[in-house]
Wavefront OBJ file of the C-alpha trace (Angstrom):
o trace
v 86.998 72.275 123.205
v 90.732 72.094 123.963
v 92.782 70.872 121.030
v 90.011 68.916 119.354
v 89.909 71.529 116.551
v 93.552 72.527 116.623
v 95.999 74.373 118.807
v 98.410 77.163 118.010
v 98.320 80.671 116.667
v 98.649 80.691 112.888
v 97.290 77.137 112.781
v 94.037 78.166 114.448
v 93.676 81.469 112.617
v 94.171 79.851 109.207
v 91.659 77.083 109.887
v 89.163 79.754 110.995
v 89.740 81.700 107.742
v 89.209 78.505 105.750
v 85.537 78.679 106.818
v 85.017 81.936 104.875
v 83.408 80.331 101.784
v 80.634 78.929 103.969
v 79.644 82.294 105.432
v 77.771 83.609 102.409
v 76.268 80.197 101.696
v 74.914 79.917 105.241
v 73.339 83.374 105.095
v 71.719 82.668 101.709
v 70.227 79.403 102.986
v 68.802 81.061 106.093
v 67.324 83.937 104.092
v 65.551 81.455 101.814
v 63.772 79.928 104.790
v 63.134 83.339 106.343
v 65.466 83.001 109.323
v 67.209 86.138 110.609
v 70.738 86.904 109.454
v 71.928 86.797 113.051
v 71.024 83.098 113.297
v 72.929 82.342 110.090
v 76.002 84.113 111.442
v 75.695 82.172 114.703
v 75.483 78.853 112.851
v 78.525 79.740 110.724
v 80.470 80.921 113.783
v 79.563 77.728 115.624
v 81.710 75.745 113.193
v 84.345 78.335 112.339
v 85.077 79.515 115.871
v 85.797 75.964 117.062
v 89.273 76.468 115.612
v 89.830 79.539 117.775
v 89.174 77.715 121.047
v 92.743 76.365 120.994
v 94.317 79.660 119.934
v 97.435 80.453 121.948
v 99.649 83.451 121.408
v 102.883 83.032 123.329
v 105.288 85.756 124.310
v 107.093 86.068 120.960
v 104.171 87.868 119.329
v 103.892 91.628 119.781
v 101.489 92.580 122.568
v 99.112 94.334 120.159
v 98.791 91.217 117.980
v 98.219 88.996 121.010
v 95.492 91.347 122.211
v 93.804 91.515 118.804
v 93.882 87.727 118.449
v 92.365 87.207 121.894
v 89.596 89.721 121.199
v 88.830 88.006 117.893
v 88.720 84.610 119.626
v 86.402 85.828 122.387
v 83.932 87.564 120.088
v 83.726 84.736 117.536
v 83.341 82.131 120.285
v 80.648 84.225 121.966
v 78.757 84.362 118.692
v 79.150 80.678 117.872
v 78.935 79.182 121.329
v 77.584 81.859 123.655
v 73.903 81.248 122.977
v 73.412 84.994 123.140
v 69.853 85.209 121.886
v 69.681 88.840 122.993
v 72.650 89.811 120.793
v 72.241 90.495 117.096
v 75.166 89.437 114.910
v 75.728 90.642 111.362
v 77.450 89.304 108.308
v 79.623 92.432 108.392
v 80.883 91.486 111.856
v 81.733 87.989 110.635
v 83.532 89.444 107.607
v 85.402 91.704 110.017
v 86.570 88.686 112.051
v 87.835 87.042 108.874
v 89.622 90.244 107.829
v 91.185 90.534 111.284
v 92.355 86.918 111.172
v 93.857 87.510 107.704
v 95.645 90.614 108.944
v 97.084 88.738 111.916
v 98.172 85.879 109.659
v 99.859 88.305 107.269
v 101.789 89.860 110.143
v 102.872 86.387 111.297
v 104.230 85.327 107.900
v 101.153 84.825 105.716
v 100.889 81.019 105.601
v 98.997 79.493 102.706
v 98.761 75.983 104.111
v 98.201 74.456 107.509
v 101.710 72.990 107.414
v 103.153 76.477 106.843
v 101.013 77.779 109.705
v 102.328 75.045 111.981
v 105.904 75.981 111.025
v 105.160 79.594 111.977
v 103.760 78.423 115.296
v 106.900 76.394 115.988
v 109.031 79.453 115.189
v 106.969 81.315 117.800
v 107.851 78.679 120.367
v 104.408 77.088 120.291
v 103.433 73.427 120.017
v 100.743 73.409 117.317
v 98.281 70.577 116.897
v 95.995 69.983 113.940
v 93.032 68.435 115.689
v 90.009 67.998 113.425
v 91.464 70.041 110.628
v 90.178 72.221 107.887
v 93.282 71.894 105.731
v 92.020 74.128 102.924
v 89.138 76.535 102.300
v 85.816 74.775 102.693
v 83.993 74.553 99.393
v 80.480 75.837 99.065
l 1 2 3 4 5 6 7 8 9 10 11 12 13 14 15 16 17 18 19 20 21 22 23 24 25 26 27 28 29 30 31 32 33 34 35 36 37 38 39 40 41 42 43 44 45 46 47 48 49 50 51 52 53 54 55 56 57 58 59 60 61 62 63 64 65 66 67 68 69 70 71 72 73 74 75 76 77 78 79 80 81 82 83 84 85 86 87 88 89 90 91 92 93 94 95 96 97 98 99 100 101 102 103 104 105 106 107 108 109 110 111 112 113 114 115 116 117 118 119 120 121 122 123 124 125 126 127 128 129 130 131 132 133 134 135 136 137 138 139 140
């Protein structure tokens, strides 16, 4: 996946968070056609977690934040791209990933736009890239 969907820290986290409006919509659609919640979460994470593939932390972030961000990236990517049919994913887990990403963004400077997120990344010594961007929250 590389930088196709963005590269950076705040840049990637913010684009991931911008997928939040689609989470509930995806679950509702899958319930209507009697598909398990776990499959809806996987489908949502397939698109949202793409932005975390290019997440880099750099040495200027506190160790605890780097660790939390990496754990978030790994779990969301496993859900969206791990094809883990034996694992059951819940909407609560997905909401937890969004909350974690928001918390990390707040600690980094709380960007409201992708351009602000890129500025934060540059201040962290990173070279952010937009890639295929989600520049604002995805509408339902």
